Each structure stands twice: as structure tokens, then as C-alpha cells.
N, C-alpha and C positions, 0 to 999 in steps of 0.2 A: 609375509611371503609374497605378496603381489608385486612387490618392488623386485623380485628375482626374476618374474616373469617380464617385468620390464628390460631388465637387462638382456634376457635371451630374445626377446623379439627386436630389440635394438630400436624402439620406438620411441622418440622424443616428445611428440605431441599427444600422449597415452593417456592423459589424465580424464577425459572424457569417457574412454574405454573402462578405466578403473571406477569412476563414479557409477557407471551402469552397472558394473558387477556389484557393487557395495548396495546398490539399489535392489537389484534382485535378490541379494541375500536377505534384505529386509523383508521381501515378499515371502520368500521361501520360509524363513524363521517364524515370520507371523503365520504362517499357514500351519506349521507344526504345533507350536505352542501358545500363540496369541501373546498377551502380557499377562500370563501366570505370574511373571516376576513382582506384579504389583501387589501380591499378597503379601509381600515382605515391606513392613512400614518405611524402612529407609529407601527403598526403591521408589516407593510411592513419593517420597519426599523429593527424590531427584526427579521424577517424572513430572512434578510440579515445577520446579525450577526450571528444567529444560523446557517444558511446554509455554511458560510465560516468557523465556528468552527467545524461543523461536518465533512466537506470536510478535514480539519486539522487532526482531530482525527483519520480519515480513513488512510490518508497518513503516519501518525506517527505509525501506525501498522507495517510499513516497518522496523523501527529501534525498536520500543518497543516490537515487536513480534504479530504475526497474531492472537494468542489467545486472543488478546485485541479487536478483531473486535465485540465480543458481547458487549463489553462497548461502542463502537462505535453507535452500534444498538440502544442501551439502551438510550444514550444520545439524539440520533436523534428522537427517538419516545417520549422522553419528550419534545422535543422543538416542535414536530408535534402535540402532545397533546395540548400544549399551544395555538398554532395557531389555531386549530379546537374547542377546547371548548369556545373560545372567541365567537363562533358564536351562543351561547345559548341566548336566551332571558330572561328577568329578571324574569318571572314567573317561568321558569324552574330552573332558580337560586335559587329562593326562596324554591322551592320544594326540591333541593338538601341540602340545609342549613336544614330546618326542618327533613329530612330524617337522615341527619349526627346526629342530636339531639336525635332522636326516636331510631335509631339503638344502640347508645351508651347508651341510658338509659336501654335498652334490656340487652344490653353486662353488664352493671353495675349489674343490677339485678341478672343475672345468675352468676358473680363473687361473689356476696354478699351470695348468696343462697348455692353456692359450692365453699367455700374458698379453699378447698383441691386441686380445679382443677388448680389453680395458682400454688402452690407448684410442682404438678405432670408435667405440662408441662415445667416449668423453670428448674426444677431438672432431671427428667426422659427423657422429651422431648427434653430438649436442646435450647428451644427458647428463643431467646434474648428479655428481656423484655422491651428494649428500642422499639422494633417493636410492641409488644403487649400493649404498654400504649401510643403510638404516637397519635392513634385516639381519646383516652380518652383525651389527652390535648388539642387537637383540639376542641372537643366538650365542653370542659370545659371553653376555650378561649370565643368561640361564645356564650356560655350563660351566663357568667360572663359580656360580652359586652351588652347582653339584659337586664341583670339585671342593669346596670350601666345605659342605656338608659331609662328604665322604671321610675328609680327613678328621672330622670329629666321630663319624659314626664308626661301627665295627663292621663294616662291609668288605674289608679287606683291601690292601694297596694295589689290587687290580683295577677297581673302579676308580681309584685314584688317578692312576695312570691314564685310564680311557679318557676321563673328562679333562686331564691336563693335556694330552695329546690333541683332543678335540680343540681345546681353546687356545693351544698354538697354532694349530691349523687356521682357526679364524684370524689369529694376529697375522701370520703369514699373509694370507690374501689381503688383509686390510693394509698392508705396507704398499701394496699396488696402485692404492687410492691416495688422495690428498686428505683424508677425513682425519681429525684429532679426536672429535667426541666419539666417535664409533669405537676408538681405541682406548681413550682415558675414561669415558663413563662406565663401562662394563667393570672396569676396575674398582672405580668408586662403589659402584653396586655392590661388588664382592666384599669390598669393606665394610658395608653395612651389614651385610649378612654374618661376616665374623662378629661385629658388636652384638647382633642379636643372639647368635648360636652361642657365642663363647662367653656372655654375659654371667653364667653360673659355671663355667669351667674353665677358670682363669690359668691354671697350671697348663691345661692342654693348650689354651689360645697361645700361650708363649711359643710352643713347639710349632703350631699351625703359622703364627706370624713370622716365625724363622724360615720356615718351609716357603712360604708367600715370597718373602724378601729375597729368598736366594733365586726363586723361578723369576720374580721381578727383575733381577739384576741381569739375568741371562737374556730375558726378554728386551731390555733396553738395549743390551749391546748389540743383539740381533737387528732391531729397529734401526739404530743409528749406522749400521753397516749396510742396510740393505734399502730403507727408504731412500727416495729422491732426494738430491740436495735442497730443491725446492720445499719439499714436504718436510724435511728435517728442520730448514729454517722457520716454517710456520709453526712447526711444534715447539720451537725454542723460544719464539718470540712470544708465545702463549705465557710462559714463565718468566720472561725477562723485560718484556715492554707490554704490559697489558694497556697501557694509555692509548697505544696505536691499534687496539682490536676495534674494527669497526662494529661489532655488536654492542659494545658499550655506549658508543654514540648514539646508536640507533635507540637503547633504551631510555638515554637522557633526553633525547628529542620527544620521544613517545610520552615519557613522564611528563615533561613540561607542557605537552598538548592536553593530557588529562586534567593537569592543574588548572590551565590557563581558561580551559572551556569548561571546566566542572564536570568534565565526563565521569567521575568517580561517582557521581549520583545516580544518573539515568544512562550515562553512556551515549556514544554519538551515533551507535547504530551500526548496522551491517556494513562491513568493510570501509568504516569511516576513517581508519588510518591511510587506506591507500588514497582516499579521495583528498586527505588534508596534507599528508606528508609524501606520497607518492609511492609508499612501500608500507609493508605491516612491520610490525616491532620485533618479529623474531622472539617473541616470548609469550608463553601461553597465558601467564598470570595478567601481564600487562595488557593484552589486546583484549583477554576477558573483561578485565576491569574498565577499559578505554572504550570499548564499544558497548558494554552491556552493564556498566556501572555497579551498583550494589548487588543486583541479580548475578553478575559475572563473578564477583568477590565470593558471593555464597557459593556456587556450585563449585568453583575453584578451590576455595577454602574447605570446602567440604570433603571433597574428594582427596585432597592431601591429608586432612585430619584421618579420614577413616582408613586411608593407605597404610599410615604408622600405627593408628590406634588399633586396626583390626589386627595387625600382625602381633602386636603386643598380647592382646586379649587371647588370641588363637594359641599362642606359645604358652601362655599362662595356664589356660583351660587344660591344653593337651598334655603338657607335662614333657620336660627334656628326657623322663625315663622311657617314654614311648619312642623317641627320636630313632629313627631307622630309616633305610634307603626309600622305602615306599611313601613314607611321609614327608620327605623333603620338598614335595610339590609345592609347598606353602612358600617356602624360601625362593624356589624357582620362579613362581609368579609374582612375588613380590620383587624380586631383582629384575624380572622382565619388565614390569610397570613402571619400577622406579627409573629404569633406563630410558623408556620411553617419555616419560615426564620429564626429566632432565633435559632429553635431546629437543622437545618443544619447548623448553625453556632457553633455547638459544638459536633454535632453527625452526622452520616450517610456520605454517598458519593454521589458526584454529577451524578453518574451512578445511583442512586436508587432515584431521585428526582422527580419522576412523580407525587405525591401529592404536591409537592411545586409548580411546575409549572402550574397545574391544578388551584390551588388556586389563582396563580398570574393572569391567565385568566380570572377567574370569578369575581376577585377585579377589574380588569381594566374595563371589560364589566360593571361591576356596577357603575363604575365612569363615563362612558362615558354615561350611560343612565340617571345619575344623572344631567350631565352637561347639557342635553337638556332636564330637566324637564319632564322626560317621565315616572317616577312613580307616 
């Protein structure tokens, strides 16, 4: 939600301000609970991975330039947030999810009331549309997950329509920008939720898929009619001319560097892609492996494995017989985390991954609570 603040302040060079905010969050959270999360064996394992990576990032400043110390600090703060946010109890996590929805609904209403603000901050202010749509996509992924869950549960059509309306509101606001991922990835995350929730309710899944297909049809019709011609051409290009997508070339160039320099072993160190290619690869896994080698692969692979396996174990342990409104928190945090992970696989740098690590911590803590039937 820091990016909502970035939009309202209309500050282009606001990165340092947000870095300070996250750093202060680390201090406050450490003062409250310390590293009590390290009682969990899995979190201790992550603490070891992150400590060694941070140490290597600092040492690599010797050959990559001491101006990269700031990236070492940002990466370390991200890891610390991951360990500290895990201390949150489930009630606080529920409040965070609810607050995320509320803040972004207000954000959407403001965008729709004053659409000129969008053009002003993107053109005159120079803000990156990826920054100001990241939080909308996150909220849309969560609301769609709740929409899907309520279709399966017995909470009543009122809740289904509420989450549908909120999701549509996010879509309408996103058409004001050029973003593609913030629209498509939440839908993909909702599809993943359908796979998990509907695995043992196949008959109901057919009805749910039919409803989603109908809603999706009207959403596509609205999008094609209301998005700008340039935005529509960018979206259609994604499906018709993938070879022209610049991200693909970035990834190819980055992988070639990893192989040729054998960075997959120990990595090139902090910010080595920018020093070598002039840009970062816009992919979480490629950048982690390229800059931190085997250690980057271990932490990236472990996070991904635990994201999927934790959900499966939690659902199996809790049982679909207990599936009801208050317990759908597991699917909302999963959808939100998956959305951010997919987003960081196509945009942003690992040194700006504060929200990703925060959502991983929230997701893993929710998994652990579910595994112990504490909801």
C-alpha cells in the first residue's frame, strides 16, 4: 500500500522515502517481538540462507562498487521484514488483508472521480505505472480469491456479489493505466484458487467455472471498449506476438550471462546484472540465481516450494468440511503472495522486493496456523 501513498503524493523520486519507512518498520517490529520467529525450524533455515546472501552481497561491493551498499541494505531489510512479519498473529493478518482491500477501494474511487490525475502523474510527474498499479493488482487478486471461495461456500449470494463488484471496481480502475500484469495475473491467481478449492467438489466446480467464464466475457468486453487504443494493442500483442516482448529478450540475455560467466555457482554479487548488462533482468529467479548463485536458487526454490506445499498441507489438515467464510484467509494470502511472486518474475528488482517478502511471511504464518487448526 506504500505505492498508493506514492500516487497521492505524486512524488517521482520517492524511493529513498519508502526505504526509510521500511527500515523504521524493521526497528519497530524488532522492538516488539524480536526474532521470536526463529523458534520455527523453517524460519531458522530461511534466516541462515538470507544471512549468508546478505553477507555475500556486502562482500561483493568490493568488486561491484561501494555505491551498491544501498542495495545490500535494501536486500537485508527485505529479509528482516520476512522474519519479523512472521510474528504477526492471525487476527492481525486478517486486519491487514481487510485494510488492503479498503485502502485500494478508496484508491479506485479517487482514480475514477478524477481520471485526469492518472495522466498528470504519469506524464508530468513521471511516475512508473507499474508502481501505482502493483497494489491494485494485489487487492484484485485477494478480492477475486474471496469471490471464488464464496461461490463454493454457503455464505450466500450477497457476499458473492460484494466481492464481484469490488473486483470489477479494481478492473475499471486498472483500465486507466497501461498495465497488463495487474489485470491478467489476479485472474490467473483466482484460477489457481479454483484448482485447490474445487479439487474435491468437481460438480460445483463446473458451475463455478461457468459463472467465472460469463463474468470474464463481460469483463473482456468492457476492457476492449474502455481501455486506450495503445493499451489494447499492448494487451493483444502479448498473445499474438510474444517474440517482440522485450522481457523475453531481457531474460535470454541474462541467462546467457549466467551461463557464460558461470554465475550459477556463486553469483556475480550485488547488482552485477546492472554493471554487466546495464539493467536488471526483471525476473526474481533469474536475478537471485545470477547474483547469488546456488544460495539464490536455494532461497528462491524454498520459498516457491513452501508456497505450494504449505497450501496443500493446510487444506488437507483442516479439511474442506470446515470451509467457511472466516477460514478462506488461507486462499486470500495465497492468491496475494502468488500475484506478487508472478509480478516480480516479470517486473521489478530483487532489491525492491519488500512487499513480496512481507506477503511470503504473512502466507507462511497463515499456513502454520491452519496446520495447527488454530482458526
